[in-house]
All heavy atoms as an XYZ file, in Angstrom:
664
protein
N     -36.475    -23.237     17.120
C     -35.355    -22.587     16.447
C     -34.925    -23.463     15.255
O     -34.930    -24.740     15.381
C     -34.252    -22.377     17.414
C     -33.015    -21.691     16.738
S     -31.837    -21.299     18.152
C     -30.591    -20.564     17.040
N     -34.567    -22.904     14.107
C     -34.166    -23.773     12.859
C     -32.690    -24.280     13.162
O     -31.712    -23.496     13.203
C     -34.260    -22.786     11.757
C     -34.157    -23.648     10.518
O     -33.942    -24.915     10.513
N     -34.314    -23.007      9.412
N     -32.523    -25.559     13.096
C     -31.264    -26.246     13.257
C     -30.546    -26.389     12.048
O     -29.383    -26.866     11.971
C     -31.265    -27.503     14.066
O     -32.110    -28.425     13.229
N     -31.162    -26.072     10.962
C     -30.697    -26.266      9.546
C     -29.592    -25.120      9.320
O     -29.864    -23.989      9.574
C     -31.853    -26.073      8.580
C     -31.462    -26.510      7.148
C     -32.601    -26.579      6.349
N     -32.165    -25.767      5.044
C     -33.045    -25.295      4.344
N     -34.318    -25.319      4.569
N     -32.632    -24.592      3.268
N     -28.385    -25.539      8.708
C     -27.364    -24.639      8.484
C     -27.922    -23.418      7.531
O     -28.502    -23.868      6.536
C     -26.249    -25.293      7.989
C     -26.610    -26.729      7.997
C     -28.082    -26.885      8.368
N     -27.564    -22.276      7.725
C     -27.825    -21.178      6.858
C     -26.576    -20.764      6.159
O     -25.707    -20.255      6.765
C     -28.414    -19.986      7.506
C     -29.857    -20.290      8.246
C     -30.268    -19.263      9.139
N     -29.179    -18.866     10.091
C     -29.121    -17.614     10.845
N     -30.015    -16.737     10.555
N     -28.141    -17.507     11.715
N     -26.515    -21.129      4.875
C     -25.211    -20.710      4.045
C     -25.486    -19.725      3.027
O     -26.514    -19.549      2.377
C     -24.676    -22.042      3.565
C     -24.330    -23.093      4.615
C     -23.707    -24.332      4.201
N     -23.289    -25.091      5.505
C     -23.389    -26.379      5.414
N     -23.644    -27.070      4.271
N     -22.959    -27.169      6.464
N     -24.503    -18.895      2.835
C     -24.538    -17.808      1.922
C     -23.399    -17.769      0.933
O     -22.291    -18.466      1.293
C     -24.608    -16.360      2.669
C     -25.837    -16.395      3.490
C     -23.483    -16.236      3.521
N     -23.666    -17.318     -0.289
C     -22.403    -17.199     -1.226
C     -21.337    -16.175     -0.766
O     -21.555    -15.421      0.082
C     -23.072    -16.794     -2.502
C     -24.422    -16.217     -2.108
C     -24.763    -16.780     -0.802
N     -20.295    -16.221     -1.423
C     -19.065    -15.394     -1.102
C     -19.492    -13.934     -1.005
O     -19.095    -13.261     -0.043
C     -18.039    -15.695     -2.155
O     -17.767    -17.028     -2.235
C     -16.709    -14.917     -1.681
N     -20.156    -13.539     -2.033
C     -20.648    -12.066     -2.008
C     -21.318    -11.674     -0.775
O     -20.977    -10.631     -0.092
C     -21.493    -11.847     -3.169
C     -21.816    -10.297     -3.290
C     -22.937    -10.090     -4.478
O     -23.171    -11.043     -5.252
O     -23.264     -8.969     -4.691
N     -22.281    -12.456     -0.245
C     -22.991    -12.108      0.853
C     -22.252    -12.249      2.326
O     -22.357    -11.507      3.225
C     -24.373    -12.911      1.064
C     -25.369    -12.529      0.043
C     -26.560    -13.424      0.163
C     -25.633    -11.071      0.070
N     -21.276    -13.296      2.203
C     -20.396    -13.524      3.399
C     -19.578    -12.223      3.500
O     -19.356    -11.774      4.699
C     -19.553    -14.766      3.117
N     -19.010    -11.803      2.524
C     -18.076    -10.652      2.491
C     -18.887     -9.359      3.025
O     -18.339     -8.624      3.788
C     -17.507    -10.361      1.192
N     -20.069     -9.220      2.499
C     -21.013     -8.140      2.866
C     -21.288     -8.173      4.342
O     -21.192     -7.118      5.092
C     -22.234     -8.043      2.030
C     -23.201     -7.011      2.283
C     -22.580     -5.649      1.874
C     -24.431     -7.175      1.451
N     -21.470     -9.398      4.914
C     -21.920     -9.552      6.295
C     -20.721     -9.245      7.262
O     -21.062     -8.710      8.270
C     -22.332    -11.050      6.600
N     -19.566     -9.450      6.689
C     -18.426     -9.125      7.612
C     -17.704     -7.784      7.202
O     -16.722     -7.356      7.883
C     -17.262    -10.275      7.549
C     -17.640    -11.562      8.062
C     -16.589    -12.648      8.053
C     -17.950    -11.372      9.439
N     -18.205     -7.115      6.261
C     -17.628     -5.900      5.769
C     -16.062     -5.956      5.306
O     -15.263     -5.142      5.461
N     -15.942     -7.095      4.607
C     -14.513     -7.265      3.959
C     -14.841     -7.560      2.576
O     -15.972     -7.708      2.020
C     -13.835     -8.444      4.577
C     -13.525     -8.163      5.991
C     -14.606     -9.788      4.422
N     -13.702     -7.574      1.638
C     -13.766     -7.941      0.261
C     -13.954     -9.468      0.004
O     -13.571    -10.244      0.965
C     -12.652     -7.453     -0.367
C     -12.482     -6.040     -0.529
C     -11.307     -5.378     -1.297
O     -10.587     -6.152     -1.853
N     -11.081     -4.211     -1.225
N     -14.476     -9.862     -1.098
C     -14.696    -11.304     -1.439
C     -13.325    -12.028     -1.433
O     -13.383    -13.188     -1.031
C     -15.458    -11.454     -2.759
C     -16.850    -10.962     -2.748
C     -17.499    -11.026     -4.139
O     -17.246    -12.083     -4.773
O     -18.243    -10.220     -4.504
N     -12.317    -11.306     -1.777
C     -10.983    -12.067     -1.829
C     -10.542    -12.394     -0.381
O      -9.890    -13.476     -0.253
C      -9.965    -11.148     -2.594
C      -9.612     -9.879     -1.845
C      -8.674    -12.028     -2.810
N     -11.044    -11.624      0.476
C     -10.569    -11.856      1.872
C     -11.326    -13.170      2.491
O     -10.732    -14.030      2.983
C     -10.941    -10.638      2.835
O     -10.302     -9.525      2.327
C     -10.643    -11.051      4.196
N     -12.590    -13.257      2.061
C     -13.232    -14.451      2.487
C     -12.706    -15.806      1.886
O     -12.456    -16.704      2.503
C     -14.772    -14.375      1.886
C     -15.527    -13.248      2.544
C     -15.547    -15.718      2.096
C     -15.771    -13.351      4.103
N     -12.234    -15.695      0.597
C     -11.684    -16.706     -0.048
C     -10.285    -17.104      0.497
O     -10.064    -18.317      0.788
C     -11.367    -16.413     -1.661
C     -12.674    -16.364     -2.348
C     -12.483    -16.191     -3.817
N     -13.639    -15.733     -4.516
C     -13.970    -14.580     -4.944
N     -13.209    -13.546     -4.775
N     -15.146    -14.314     -5.484
N      -9.497    -16.103      0.961
C      -8.247    -16.347      1.542
C      -8.498    -16.949      3.048
O      -7.761    -17.919      3.304
C      -7.474    -14.989      1.683
C      -6.891    -14.437      0.507
C      -6.274    -13.116      0.685
O      -6.513    -12.402      1.664
N      -5.534    -12.603     -0.329
N      -9.431    -16.441      3.667
C      -9.764    -17.144      4.986
C     -10.112    -18.479      4.911
O      -9.736    -19.369      5.636
C     -10.839    -16.330      5.709
C     -10.426    -14.934      6.242
C      -9.083    -14.515      6.374
C     -11.286    -14.076      6.772
N      -9.045    -13.259      6.856
C     -10.353    -12.934      7.103
C     -12.575    -13.831      6.878
C     -10.935    -11.697      7.583
C     -13.029    -12.646      7.298
C     -12.238    -11.587      7.716
N     -10.876    -18.918      3.792
C     -11.341    -20.185      3.559
C     -10.040    -21.183      3.252
O      -9.957    -22.194      3.769
C     -12.247    -20.374      2.427
N      -9.154    -20.606      2.312
C      -7.958    -21.339      1.977
C      -7.043    -21.543      3.319
O      -6.403    -22.614      3.420
C      -7.074    -20.581      1.026
C      -7.588    -20.907     -0.383
C      -6.535    -20.491     -1.541
N      -6.145    -19.009     -1.393
C      -6.842    -18.082     -2.026
N      -7.911    -18.378     -2.603
N      -6.365    -16.890     -1.794
N      -6.887    -20.580      4.146
C      -6.247    -20.704      5.419
C      -6.751    -21.506      6.491
O      -6.164    -21.715      7.428
C      -5.756    -19.348      5.827
C      -4.899    -18.522      4.869
C      -4.649    -17.161      5.207
N      -3.976    -16.427      4.308
C      -3.915    -15.169      4.158
N      -4.573    -14.399      5.032
N      -3.224    -14.510      3.120
N      -8.103    -21.900      6.277
C      -8.741    -22.648      7.233
C      -9.419    -21.762      8.399
O      -9.904    -22.238      9.447
N      -9.374    -20.510      8.322
C     -10.110    -19.614      9.259
C     -11.600    -19.802      9.294
O     -12.191    -19.545     10.334
C      -9.678    -18.205      8.974
C      -9.968    -17.117     10.005
C      -9.344    -15.881      9.756
C      -9.759    -14.837     10.897
N      -8.927    -13.593     10.737
N     -12.177    -19.962      8.134
C     -13.472    -20.362      7.913
C     -13.872    -21.533      7.015
O     -12.951    -21.949      6.308
C     -14.427    -19.120      7.375
C     -13.865    -18.695      6.063
C     -14.378    -17.986      8.387
C     -14.770    -17.594      5.324
N     -14.968    -22.314      7.210
C     -15.234    -23.444      6.368
C     -15.914    -23.097      5.066
O     -16.822    -22.219      5.110
C     -16.019    -24.398      7.249
O     -15.482    -24.592      8.532
C     -16.256    -25.645      6.480
N     -15.464    -23.679      3.966
C     -15.972    -23.413      2.651
C     -16.834    -24.723      2.314
O     -16.402    -25.721      2.606
C     -15.001    -23.206      1.529
C     -15.520    -23.016      0.207
C     -14.389    -23.135     -0.833
N     -14.871    -22.764     -2.175
C     -15.643    -23.633     -3.008
N     -15.959    -24.844     -2.669
N     -15.847    -23.147     -4.133
N     -18.086    -24.401      2.052
C     -19.086    -25.515      1.639
C     -19.394    -25.204      0.184
O     -18.987    -24.260     -0.371
C     -20.403    -25.334      2.664
C     -20.128    -25.579      4.017
C     -19.899    -24.454      4.836
C     -19.959    -26.786      4.508
C     -19.590    -24.556      6.197
C     -19.856    -26.949      5.917
C     -19.510    -25.877      6.686
O     -19.373    -26.053      8.137
N     -20.361    -26.102     -0.317
C     -20.830    -25.933     -1.681
C     -20.137    -26.760     -2.613
O     -19.630    -27.819     -2.259
N     -20.057    -26.294     -3.819
C     -19.452    -27.193     -4.916
C     -18.165    -26.545     -5.399
O     -17.761    -25.294     -4.869
C     -20.443    -27.284     -6.135
O     -20.600    -25.997     -6.824
C     -21.705    -27.880     -5.750
N     -17.512    -27.134     -6.301
C     -16.218    -26.456     -6.806
C     -16.626    -25.179     -7.530
O     -15.650    -24.155     -7.583
C     -15.455    -27.424     -7.754
N     -17.750    -24.956     -8.107
C     -18.058    -23.757     -8.824
C     -18.832    -22.775     -7.990
O     -18.925    -21.611     -8.374
C     -18.839    -24.146    -10.115
C     -18.074    -25.056    -11.010
C     -18.808    -25.313    -12.260
N     -19.294    -24.084    -13.049
C     -18.634    -23.463    -13.867
N     -17.501    -23.735    -14.250
N     -19.207    -22.423    -14.567
N     -19.348    -23.146     -6.832
C     -20.151    -22.279     -6.126
C     -19.806    -22.387     -4.571
O     -20.193    -23.517     -3.940
C     -21.576    -22.558     -6.201
C     -22.589    -21.651     -5.447
C     -23.924    -21.825     -5.963
N     -24.870    -21.350     -4.806
C     -25.433    -20.057     -4.815
N     -24.922    -19.203     -5.795
N     -26.242    -19.738     -3.850
N     -19.101    -21.479     -4.034
C     -18.789    -21.544     -2.541
C     -19.944    -21.036     -1.665
O     -20.637    -20.037     -2.073
C     -17.568    -20.614     -2.314
N     -20.094    -21.687     -0.521
C     -21.031    -21.228      0.362
C     -20.302    -21.176      1.731
O     -19.520    -21.929      2.034
C     -22.252    -22.187      0.428
C     -23.062    -22.176     -0.840
C     -24.140    -23.333     -0.681
C     -23.739    -20.909     -1.185
N     -20.870    -20.208      2.678
C     -20.296    -20.102      3.945
C     -21.342    -20.066      4.977
O     -22.395    -19.459      4.806
C     -19.346    -18.832      4.058
C     -18.258    -18.955      3.024
C     -18.404    -18.291      1.798
C     -17.110    -19.532      3.245
C     -17.352    -18.383      0.855
C     -16.083    -19.665      2.400
C     -16.198    -19.073      1.160
O     -15.245    -19.189      0.181
N     -21.094    -20.651      6.161
C     -22.145    -20.660      7.163
C     -22.245    -19.517      7.915
O     -21.373    -18.823      8.469
C     -21.771    -21.838      8.193
C     -22.864    -22.088      9.322
O     -22.707    -21.488     10.237
O     -23.732    -22.919      9.018
N     -23.571    -18.851      7.983
C     -23.779    -17.628      8.744
C     -23.406    -17.696     10.107
O     -22.984    -16.575     10.584
C     -25.279    -17.179      8.564
C     -25.592    -16.542      7.284
C     -27.091    -16.217      7.185
C     -24.925    -15.143      7.113
N     -23.712    -18.757     10.796
C     -23.365    -18.773     12.217
C     -21.839    -18.629     12.474
O     -21.386    -17.920     13.401
C     -24.008    -20.117     12.872
C     -25.458    -20.148     12.905
O     -26.077    -18.927     13.029
O     -26.061    -21.141     12.772
N     -21.083    -19.400     11.509
C     -19.678    -19.355     11.669
C     -19.117    -17.864     11.381
O     -18.337    -17.335     12.011
C     -19.042    -20.300     10.741
C     -17.469    -20.390     10.791
C     -16.874    -21.450      9.796
O     -17.753    -22.043      9.088
O     -15.812    -21.616      9.971
N     -19.740    -17.177     10.423
C     -19.416    -15.823      9.960
C     -19.663    -14.893     11.269
O     -18.948    -14.038     11.512
C     -20.033    -15.357      8.762
C     -19.754    -16.166      7.443
C     -20.733    -15.773      6.301
C     -18.227    -15.838      7.164
N     -20.826    -15.084     11.793
C     -21.231    -14.200     12.898
C     -20.243    -14.444     14.033
O     -19.814    -13.364     14.755
C     -22.657    -14.635     13.419
O     -23.557    -14.560     12.314
C     -23.065    -13.765     14.558
N     -19.776    -15.656     14.443
C     -18.948    -15.859     15.443
C     -17.528    -15.254     15.110
O     -17.026    -14.566     15.922
C     -18.800    -17.462     15.660
C     -17.756    -17.736     16.784
C     -18.222    -17.294     18.178
O     -19.376    -16.976     18.408
O     -17.291    -17.209     19.026
N     -17.101    -15.279     13.913
C     -15.801    -14.703     13.418
C     -15.883    -13.290     13.544
O     -14.998    -12.516     14.077
C     -15.545    -15.115     12.079
C     -14.196    -14.507     11.455
C     -13.036    -15.094     12.213
C     -14.173    -14.819      9.977
N     -17.003    -12.645     13.235
C     -17.192    -11.197     13.260
C     -17.226    -10.732     14.786
O     -16.753     -9.678     15.116
C     -18.445    -10.689     12.654
N     -17.789    -11.551     15.647
C     -17.848    -11.243     17.022
C     -16.526    -11.259     17.708
O     -16.100    -10.466     18.568
C     -18.787    -12.191     17.773
C     -19.210    -11.838     19.266
C     -20.041    -12.800     19.777
N     -19.531    -14.163     20.004
C     -18.695    -14.393     21.024
N     -18.285    -13.512     21.775
N     -18.208    -15.668     21.056
N     -15.734    -12.219     17.282
C     -14.421    -12.444     18.022
C     -13.240    -11.667     17.285
O     -12.219    -11.605     17.917
C     -14.100    -13.938     18.029
O     -13.923    -14.425     16.805
C     -15.013    -14.701     18.806
N     -13.460    -11.285     16.124
C     -12.338    -10.465     15.428
C     -12.486     -9.090     15.609
O     -13.510     -8.429     15.457
C     -12.404    -10.803     13.888
O     -12.342    -12.176     13.772
C     -11.382    -10.163     13.185
N     -11.431     -8.438     16.065
C     -11.439     -6.895     16.214
C     -10.586     -6.337     15.054
O      -9.343     -7.046     14.868
C     -10.943     -6.579     17.557
O      -9.632     -7.162     17.755
C     -11.872     -7.008     18.680
N     -10.776     -5.230     14.584
C      -9.935     -4.639     13.515
C      -8.535     -4.246     14.163
O      -8.543     -3.751     15.248
C     -10.774     -3.431     12.995
C     -11.753     -3.214     14.062
C     -11.987     -4.446     14.842
N      -7.575     -4.387     13.335
C      -6.179     -4.006     13.802
C      -6.097     -2.371     13.555
O      -6.635     -1.885     12.565
C      -5.083     -4.673     12.971
O      -5.221     -4.428     11.580
C      -5.155     -6.173     13.314
N      -5.332     -1.722     14.370
C      -5.124     -0.233     14.154
C      -4.499      0.115     12.758
O      -4.809      1.118     12.240
C      -4.164      0.175     15.286
C      -4.292     -0.969     16.284
C      -4.587     -2.202     15.513
N      -3.604     -0.754     12.184
C      -3.132     -0.504     10.935
C      -4.066     -0.629      9.870
O      -3.667     -0.092      8.816
C      -1.923     -1.515     10.633
O      -2.475     -2.790     10.681
N      -5.280     -1.247     10.066
C      -6.295     -1.374      8.918
C      -7.066     -0.109      8.996
O      -7.747      0.136      7.904
C      -7.156     -2.555      9.390
N      -6.982      0.812      9.928
C      -7.729      1.935     10.006
C      -6.925      3.110      9.216
O      -5.799      3.332      9.481
C      -7.928      2.435     11.318
O      -8.611      1.511     12.116
C      -8.780      3.740     11.354
N      -7.604      3.701      8.270
C      -6.812      4.753      7.363
C      -7.596      5.938      7.668
O      -8.778      6.219      7.595
C      -6.973      4.352      5.905
C      -6.419      5.543      5.026
C      -6.440      3.060      5.478
N      -6.801      6.967      8.048
C      -7.412      8.441      8.268
C      -7.089      9.242      7.178
O      -6.039      9.147      6.440
C      -6.848      8.859      9.617
O      -5.547      9.032      9.555
N      -7.867     10.216      6.971
C      -7.657     11.037      5.898
C      -6.567     12.211      6.225
O      -6.580     12.587      7.369
C      -8.938     11.909      5.613
N      -5.803     12.725      5.374
C      -4.851     13.665      5.633
C      -5.484     14.981      5.970
O      -6.627     15.243      5.515
C      -3.970     13.746      4.466
C      -4.785     13.209      3.340
C      -5.732     12.277      3.849
N      -4.760     15.796      6.842
C      -5.466     17.175      7.114
C      -5.690     17.901      5.672
O      -4.904     17.717      4.847
C      -4.477     17.811      8.059
C      -3.256     17.080      7.893
C      -3.535     15.674      7.321
N      -6.603     18.827      5.701
C      -6.783     19.601      4.573
C      -5.641     20.531      4.305
O      -4.975     21.113      5.312
C      -8.043     20.433      4.710
C      -8.249     20.485      6.356
C      -7.667     19.019      6.728
N      -5.276     20.726      3.063
C      -4.164     21.633      2.815
C      -4.559     23.060      2.934
O      -5.658     23.537      2.653
C      -3.666     21.538      1.334
N      -3.710     23.766      3.546
C      -3.912     25.357      3.666
C      -3.009     26.059      2.796
O      -1.806     25.859      2.757
C      -3.653     25.790      5.163
O      -2.391     25.302      5.531
C      -4.655     25.177      6.150
N      -3.520     26.986      2.007
C      -2.691     27.787      1.053
C      -1.711     28.533      1.855
O      -1.958     29.280      2.869
C      -3.735     28.493      0.186
C      -4.999     28.534      1.028
C      -4.858     27.309      1.935
N      -0.512     28.720      1.299
C       0.583     29.729      1.865
C       0.065     31.092      1.590
O      -0.295     31.395      0.406
C       1.815     29.400      1.244
N       0.137     31.976      2.549
C      -0.393     33.296      2.433
C       0.775     34.187      3.000
O       1.276     33.983      3.965
C      -1.642     33.658      3.080
C      -2.083     35.099      3.088
C      -2.786     32.748      2.730
N       1.088     35.305      2.163
C       2.035     36.378      2.540
C       1.577     37.265      3.719
O       0.375     37.160      4.002
C       2.621     37.100      1.556
O       1.544     37.986      0.993
N       2.286     37.990      4.351
C       1.919     38.927      5.356
C       0.983     39.980      4.807
O       0.050     40.484      5.537
C       3.074     39.641      5.964
N       1.038     40.240      3.576
C       0.005     41.207      2.879
C      -1.391     40.556      2.580
O      -2.323     41.195      2.271
C       0.615     41.834      1.664
O       0.541     40.793      0.627
N      -1.549     39.324      2.933
C      -2.749     38.624      2.632
C      -2.865     37.995      1.231
O      -3.989     37.617      0.876
N      -1.861     38.215      0.353
C      -1.936     37.688     -0.846
C      -1.391     36.113     -0.823
O      -0.237     35.966     -0.309
C      -0.982     38.458     -1.874
O      -1.317     39.863     -1.798
C      -1.016     37.925     -3.327
N      -2.027     35.236     -1.423
C      -1.469     33.907     -1.479
C      -0.276     33.729     -2.242
O       0.151     34.599     -3.132
C      -2.680     33.058     -2.220
C      -3.938     34.009     -2.200
C      -3.356     35.415     -2.035
N       0.404     32.678     -2.067
C       1.742     32.470     -2.584
C       1.523     32.365     -4.146
O       2.526     32.519     -4.959
C       2.384     31.175     -2.140
N       0.351     32.105     -4.672
C       0.151     32.070     -6.032
C       0.117     33.481     -6.683
O       0.239     33.632     -7.822
C      -1.235     31.442     -6.417
O      -2.239     32.227     -5.827
N       0.149     34.547     -5.867
C       0.219     35.920     -6.391
C      -1.198     36.453     -6.725
O      -1.386     37.644     -7.082
N      -2.195     35.511     -6.560
C      -3.595     36.183     -6.930
C      -4.282     36.695     -5.549
O      -4.306     35.956     -4.702
C      -4.450     34.930     -7.518
C      -5.783     35.438     -7.745
C      -3.770     34.387     -8.667
N      -4.739     37.927     -5.616
C      -5.200     38.412     -4.349
C      -6.464     37.757     -3.976
O      -7.260     37.308     -4.863
C      -5.450     39.887     -4.730
C      -5.007     40.126     -6.083
C      -4.571     38.913     -6.641
N      -6.687     37.549     -2.729
C      -7.989     36.937     -2.166
C      -8.918     38.028     -1.824
O      -8.584     39.082     -1.166
C      -7.636     36.147     -0.853
C      -8.943     35.587     -0.320
C      -6.673     35.055     -1.266
N     -10.160     38.200     -2.340
C     -11.145     39.195     -2.066
C     -11.458     39.101     -0.602
O     -11.749     37.992     -0.058
C     -12.437     38.859     -2.972
C     -12.170     37.366     -3.349
C     -10.673     37.104     -3.239
N     -11.708     40.151      0.026
C     -12.149     40.149      1.477
C     -13.521     40.782      1.510
O     -13.844     41.817      0.893
C     -11.181     41.117      2.371
C      -9.869     40.511      2.363
N      -9.416     39.555      3.139
C      -8.731     41.016      1.742
C      -8.249     39.297      3.062
N      -7.661     40.206      2.080
N     -14.520     40.119      2.117
C     -15.772     40.615      2.248
C     -16.008     41.449      3.386
O     -15.635     41.525      4.453
C     -16.789     39.399      2.374
C     -16.745     38.570      1.081
O     -16.301     39.006      0.062
N     -17.159     37.433      1.113
């Protein structure tokens, strides 16, 4: 097994965790993950990212559901509220 650390740039770290790059940068600033590299090029350890992904569960508020489809208002005669008759097949 290779004991050499595998480090990836911010873009790939974000892709690996399914988050935006800004999230990776915020986590690094907050100490949630370790930032390696130089001042101009950030790198993140794949093993650390894998562990974070394994232990982090999404919060219910992060889940966005689509609204139900709109149903047009129809009068008792079958004519939509817009006044345009709907053809019946």
